N, C-alpha and C positions, 0 to 999 in steps of 0.2 A: 520815703520821705515826701511829704506834700509841700509843694511850692505855691504860695499864695499868688493867684493870677492878677494881672492888671484888670481892672473893671472898665468896661466901655462907658462912654458918656454920650448922651444924645446931643445932637447939634443940627441946626438948620442947614449948614453948609459944611462940607468936608474941607479940612485944610489942604492947601496945595503945596507942591514942592516934592522933590525926589526923596526927601528924608521921611516922608509919611507913607504908611501902609494902611489901607482901609479894609474893613471887613463889614459886609452887610449882614445884619442879624435877621435871619429868617425865623419863623416859628420852629421851635424845637429846643434841643439842649445843647449847651456848650460844655464839652468835656475836656479834661486834661488827661493825656495818655502818658503813662510812665512805663517804660520797658527796661527790664534788667535781665539780659539773657532771654530765657524763655518765659520769664515772669512778666505778665502784662497787667497793669491796673488802670482802670478808668475812673477818674475822680470828677465830681461836680465842683463848681467854683467854691463851694463851702466845705469841700474836703471829704464828702461822702464817697465811699467806694461803690461804684455802680457797675463793676465788672460783670457781675452775674446778670444784670439787666440787658447788657449788650454783648452777648458771647460771640456773635459774628464779627463785631468790630475788634474785640480782643484777639480773636483767632487770626484775623487778617493782619493785625499788627505783629503778632507772633510769627507769622509766615513771611513777613516782609523782609527784604534784604537790606534795609537801611540800618545804619549803625551810627555810632558817635561821630561827631564832626572831626 
């Protein structure tokens, strides 16, 4: 199941306050990782499955010990 991501917006100044989280966009790709047991999928923001393009990331997620909250 693909979940549509929030898209970032450009701004001259970042908002302030404890309720804000900021992410600096460097050159590269932004991927959404979905893990269901041993099944790992990496999606682009438009919903394309790029798991085969980044097998090392998929394997690292598969081996991680993180789980549902």
